[in-house]
N, C-alpha and C positions, 0 to 999 in steps of 0.2 A: 504494500499499499504506499502510495506517495502522500496521502493525506492522513493526518492523524485525527482520530475521533475527539471532539471536544465534549467536556463535561458540562452541559448546560441543562439547568432545571426546565421542566416543560413550560412554565410560566415565563421564562426568559428567552424562549427561542425566537419569537418575533422581534424582541428588542435587539438581540444579538444578530439577527438577520439585517436589521436596519443599520446596525453599527458596521457591518461588513460592506453593505452598500455604500455607505458614507465614505468608508475608506477607499473602496475601489473607484469612487467618483473623483477622488483626490481633491485638487483645488478648484474644481469647477464650482460656480455659484449659479444660483437660480433665483427668480423672484420668490420671496418669502411665502406667498400664497400659492405659488405653482409647485414649489419644491415638495410638499407632501404628496401631491398627486403623482409627480413624476417617480418618486421613490416608491410609492405603493404599487404602481404599474410594474416597476422593476421587481419588486418583491414577489408580486403575483406570478410573473412570467420568468424571472431570472434573465431577463433580456435588457441589457444596457442601452439598446437602440432607443428605448423609450426617452432617454435623456435628450435625444435629438429630434425624434420625429413627432413629438406631442406638440401641437400648435394651440395656443390659447389666444382667443380673441381678447382685446382689451378689457380688463375688468371681469373676465368670465367668472373667476372663482369667487370674487366678492358678491356678484350678483346672484350666484348659485347659493351662497350662504344666506343671503337675505331670503331667498325663495324657500330654503329649508326651514328657516326660523318662521316662516309665514305659513307653514303647513303644506308644503309642496306635495303634489302628486308625482311620482317617478313612474314612468311607463317604459317597460323594456320590450325589446323585440323577441326575446327568448325567455322561456321559463327557467332556463339555467341562469340567465342574467338576473332575473327576479330573485331565484334562490340565494344568489350570492350577496345581495344587498342587506346590510344590517337593518332588520325590520325594527328590532327593539330601539335602536338609536333614532331612527326616523319617526317612529310612533311617539318618541318622547317630545317631538315638536309638533305632533298632530298630523303627521304626514303618513302616507302609505305607498307601497309599491305595487304596480299592477302590471299584468301581462295579458293581452287579449288573443294571443295566437291560437289558443285552443278553444275559444269561445264559438259555439255553434253559429251565432249570428255573423261572426267574422268570416267563417268558412262559407256561409251562404252568400254573404255580400261579395267575397272574392270570386265565387263561381258565377254569380249573376253578372258582375261587372267586368269579368275577365282579367282580374288583377291577381296579385299575390296576396297571400294572408297578411304579409307585413304591411302592404299598402292599405288594406282594409283596416288593420290594427291602428295605424297612424291616424287614418279618418276618424276612427271611434275615439281615439285619444283627443283629437282636436274638438270633437262635438263635446266630449266630457268636460274638457276645460272651459268651453264656452258656457256650459250649463251651470257649472259649479263656481266659476270665476276664481278657482284656485291656481296658484303658480304651477306650471307644468315643466317638468325636466323629462326630456326624451333621451333614453340611453340605448343607442343602437350598436350592437356588437356583432351582428351577423348578417343583416339583409341590407345591401346597398339600395334595393328598391324602396326601403323605408326612408332613407335619407332623400332620395329623389322626390318621394311624395311629400315629405316634410317641406322641402323647398318649394314645391308646387302649391302646397297649402298656404305657406307664408306669402308667396307671390300674390295669391288670390285674396289675401286678407282674412283668411279663415283660421289662422293660427299664429300665436305670438308666444312662443315658449320662453320660459326663463332661462333655460340652457339647453342646448343640443349636444349630446356626447356622440360624435360620429367616429366610431372605431370598428366598423365591420371588417371582417377578415376575408381574405380570398383573392380571386383572380379576375372574375367577371364583372366589369363595371364598378369594382371597388374603388380604385383610384379616382375614376372620373366623378363618382357619386360624392366622394369627400372633397374634391375640388369644387364641385357644385355648391356644396355647403359653405366652403370657405369664402366663396363670392358674396354670400348674403350677409346682411348687416344683422346678426343675431348672436347672442353670447354662445360660445361654442368652444368645445375641447375636441380636437380632431387628431387622430393618429395618421400622419400622412404616409402614403405608400400602401402596401398589401397587408401589413400586420395589424393586429386587433384581436377582437374576439369578445365573447359574452363575459369571460372572466376579467377582461380589461375594462369593459364598460361598468361592471360591478365594482371593480377596484377604484376607479374614479368617483363613483358615487360614495363609496365608504370613506375615501380620503377627505371628501367635502363634509360628510356627515360627522366624522370624528373631529374635524376642526370645529364645526359648529358646537358639537358637544363640549369641546375643550375651551370654548369661549374666545376663539379666534375671531378678530374683527377685520 
């Protein structure tokens, strides 16, 4: 073995992981509100590329913190992403996380309109946001079609999210969908290129939730 096992208590494993991440990032510096997001994405994926490929619109994290503290709805495009979000922390602010991908009405709408379930899910999220007038955070880690639909809904004046997390992973239309989002004037956190995933979308949500919990302004 070239690596020696470290004796780390179970409760200290995450802390030790972040210490290693900080060490390996060396003398690199980041915006104080963006740094926890970047480091949690690295922690989730063990991929240091997120130090370079995450793009934050101006004030995105601060606006997301305000939304969380106002009882935001988080809508994901996968149940995996939903499962990864800290529901206890979100609930402490009166928020909840939802995923509509398996809903029968979403499946019916997608079939009727000839779209993907991801598109139908984003339309349902937009309608819910209008009905409840609650801040909406959209966390997309899988479907580029969801990002394209979000852009279309915003262009039509039917959607005004507090934050769009655009981190779908893959090869088909992924890069183009992310670039489309980056062209819009909306608070956003985007993983440029092909990388991303539901775990990254959840990690970004959790980084912001933990900052809100810890009183970060």
